[in-house]
N, C-alpha and C positions, 0 to 999 in steps of 0.2 A: 670526440662528443659522443654522447649517447641518443640516440634516437626511440622516441616513444611515439605509439599510436594511442589514439582515445576513440571509442566508439559511443556516439551520441543518438540515443533512440528520440524521435520526435517528440515523445510524450513522456520521457524519462524526467525524473527529478533528482538522478544522478547520473554521473558519468562514470564509466568504468575506462582503466585507463590498464594497458599492459604492454609488456615489450613486446618488439616487433623483429628483435634478432634471429635469424636463421637457425635453425636445430638441427644437430645429425642425428641427434637420438629420438625422443619423443616427439610429436609434432601437436603444434597449437591447432586444434579444429573449431569449427564454431558451426554450430546448429543453428536455425534461425525459422520463425516463421510469423503468421498471424494469430492470434489468440486474444480473447476477451477485449476487443477493440484497440487492442495495441499489437506489440508485437514481442515473441521470446527471444532471447538470445542467450545459447549455452557455450560456452566454452570450456574446452577439456584439452588437458596436456596426455594424451595417449600414445600407444605405441601405435606405427604405421599401419598394423593390421586390423586397429579398431574398427568395426561395422558400422560406419558414421550413418549409413543410410537406415540402417535397422535401427539404430538409436532415435534417430531423429522422426522416424515412422512412429516409435514407440512413443515418444514423448510429445508428438502431436495429436495422437488418439486419447492419451491420457488428458490433455489439457481441454481436449473436447467434451471429454467426459464431465469434466468439473464445470464448463461451460453449459453443459444440457442440464446439470443440476442448479447451479446458482445464477445464472443469467436473467437479468430483468429484460433483456430485449429479446429473448428465445419466449415466445408464447407458451410453447411446451414444457418449460424449464419447470423443475419441482418449484423455485422460488415463486414463478410467475403464477403456476397453479395453485399454489396455498394462499398469494395475494388474493386471487380472484374467489378463495375457498370462505364465504362469508357464514362462517358458521363457529362457534365455541367447542365443538368435537376435535379431537384427534386428527391430524392430517400426518398420514404416512411419508416420511421422508427417509433417503438413504445414508447410511454412516457418514459421509463426508459433511452433508450438511448438518447433521446433529454435531460434528465435530467443532464446525465453523460456527455455528450458532451458540454452543456452548461457551466457546472462547469470547465470542461476542459478548454475552453477558458477563461473564467474569469481567472483560475490560469496562463495561460500563459500570459494575459497581465499583471496580477500583476508581474510575473518575468520575463518579457520581452522575453519571449520565451525561458527561460530555461526547462520549463516544455511544452510539446508540445507532443500530441498524434498523429500527424502525421508521428511522427519520425521512424515509421515502415520500411520503406526501408532501413534506414541506420542500424537499428537492424539486419535485414537481411544480410547486406553488411559486416556488421563485425561478422557475425556467431553467433548470439545470437539469432535468431529467429528458426524457426521450422528444415531448412536446416543443414547440418553438415558442421562444417567450415574448408576450407582448412588450408593448412599450410603455407600460404604467408598471407602478409597484403594488405589491398586494397591499390591500386595505388592511388595517389592524384588525377588524372585524374577521376577516377571512384568514389570517395568521391565527387567531384565537381558536377560531373554529377548526383549522386544520392540527393544531396542536393537540386537539382532544382525541385525534386520531394516532398519536405518537407517543411512545414512552415504553422502554424496555421492560417496565413492570408489567406491562400488558401482554408479554411474550414468554411463552413457557416451552421448555424441551425435556423429552423421555428418549431414552438411550436404548433400552430395549423392552418392545421394539421401539425402533426410531420415528420418534414424531413429533410434530411441532403445533402446540394450540394456542390460540389469539382469545383475549379476553375483550376485544371489540370487534365488530364483525368487517370493519373496513382500513383493518391492521395492515400494513403493506411493509415488505422487508427489502432493503439493497444492501447486498453485501458487496458492494465494490472496493470499501476501504479496509477489507480484510481478504477478501477471496483471492488476488493475485499473490499476495503472501503465502496464502495457502499454498495456491497453485506451483510456488518456487520449492518451498518443502517438498510436495509430491516429486517435483521432478529431482530433487536432490536424494530423496528416498530412491527412487529407480537407478540413478547414478550410484549411488552407495552399493546397492545390491547387487550391481554388475561390475563391480570391482575399481570404478572409477575415484582416484582418490584427489586428485587435482584436478579443481573445477571452479567456473564462476557461471552462476545461473541468474539472469535478469529477466523479469517480466513488469513493463511498465515503470521501470523504476523501483522495485522491489527486487533485492538481490541477496543472494547468499553465496559466499565463497569459502573453499576449503583447500588446503595445499599451497603449492605453488604456480605461478604462471610459466611460460616456457623460458623466462630469464632464469627459472632457478631461486625466485625470490617470492616471498608472498603476493597474492595480488593486491593491488591498490585500488580504491575509487576515489572519484574527485565528487565533492559535494559541489552541487551548483549553486553558483550567485543567484540571489532571489530576484533576479531583473528580465522581466517578458521581453524585453528587445535584443537580447543578447543571451548566449550561452557560451560562460566562462564558469571556471573552477573556485570556488571561495576556499576551499581544504581539502587537503587530501589523506585519506586515513588507508589503514592496514586491517580490515574487519576480520583477522584469523577466525575463521567458523564461526563466524557469527552471522546470522540474518541482519539487513540493514533495509531501514525504510526512510523514504523523505517524504514530507507532506509540506506543501508550501500554499500561499494566496496568490500568486504572481501569475500563474498561467490561466487560469479559467476564473473570470470576472467581466462584470458590465459596468458601465456608467451612466447616471439618470442625472441631470443638473448637476454636474460635475463633482458627483460624488458616487466614489468607488464599491461596488458590490461584489465581495467575494463569493465563491462557491462553497466556501467552509460555512456551514451552518450551524449554529449553537441550537441543539435539541431543546434545551432548556429556556431559549428566549423566543425560538421560532424567527431568528434573522440573522444574516450574516454576522461572522464576528466583525468586531470593529477595534481591536487592539493593535497593537505596533510588532507582534512577530511575524516575520515573514516568512519563515520556514523552521522547521524542526527534524533533525536525523536522529534516529533512534535504532540502538543495536540491540539485539536480543540472540538468545538460542535459537528461536525458530522464526522465519520470516514472517510467518501469519502475525504473532504477536507483536515484533517491530511494525508492521504494517498499520494494526489496530492501535497501537501505543502512540505512533507518531501523530495518526488523527486526532487522539485523544488529547495529546499535548498542545496541538495546534489549536485547537477550539478552546482549551483554557488559557493561553497566552501567555505573554512571558513570565508573568510572576507566578499565579497559580500554576501552571505547567509546569515550571522549574521546580518550584517546592513539592510537586508529586514525583516527579522523576527523582529527586534529590531523595525524598522518602522511602523511594523503591528500589533505590541504588542502580539505577538504570544509565546505561551509557548514552548520555542526550545531548546535542548540541544545538543550539538556537542561533537562528540569527534574527536580529531585531532591527528596525527601522529606527532612526534617530536624525536629527538635526544635520549630522554631518555625513548621511547615508546608510551606514549599517553598523551596528555593532555585533560582538559575538558574547556566547555566555555559554559553558559546557561544565556537565557535572564532571566530580571528581572521577567517577568511574569511566568516564570517556576518554580522560588523558592518555590511557596506556593504547590507543589506538591512531592515535595522531602520528603522522608523517612530518618531520622536519622539513620545511620547503626552503631553507636558508640556501 
């Protein structure tokens, strides 16, 4: 009998599966710690002499630097200071913020606004931000008024020197739907630069894997069944050298008068999505793009989201609610990553 172990982060939308067989050669090393309101987990298959303490210290410092730039919970972060910057003048930011905002605007254009990092005021209005949610729903007039502060077309980015500019004074950014993927990519860069070739990096469910686990086989990842009351695997994939991100509407929501309101907001309507798409998993060369694209497809829903994924030839996997529970659908580009579970 083969024995497998699974690691499930408390807030992950994906499960990482790796073999537990003891090895006499390279060792499976796991580095972990808190970051971005969640946890990072880095699994490495390395020589026993590998300095794991040095690596963990470097990774933790790198992730802290990304938080200092992009967090909306740190008052002195670059993003927080930009959000308070009530001027149409250019606001200087670091290259990482330039990179993430530039990628965000690209995904916004591809998705025609389904992905939009300026959605922060709507997040706060619906009670999914830092403030405690009240007992009532926002009034239509409040939604309309808040939408006037939202729109990726009101945001500009400059690369040299790095800066952002807003067209409306109370435009706010929230990079939470792309920053974790970006952080995964930076950890991967560090590992590659230091000669590590077999790794699996996860931050809050955003993942990138390369090479093999300690079993000698490619890393395998479980896509979670979109049920809030349990944690179980719907599908297993082998995402060889790809970033992986899953977005779902089943963990963070509230109910009023028997109706469920998801944290997934459509920037174009100002309201939570109401379609039947429960979760979507995307693979891409970078975890950053996978992160943002998964959010975009979830907002678009089971029809429009699938159409966009198919047009872009994205490996994408959709889990859709129906009368029987759930059905699944995936693009042709996704097929090669599926692991036979028979």
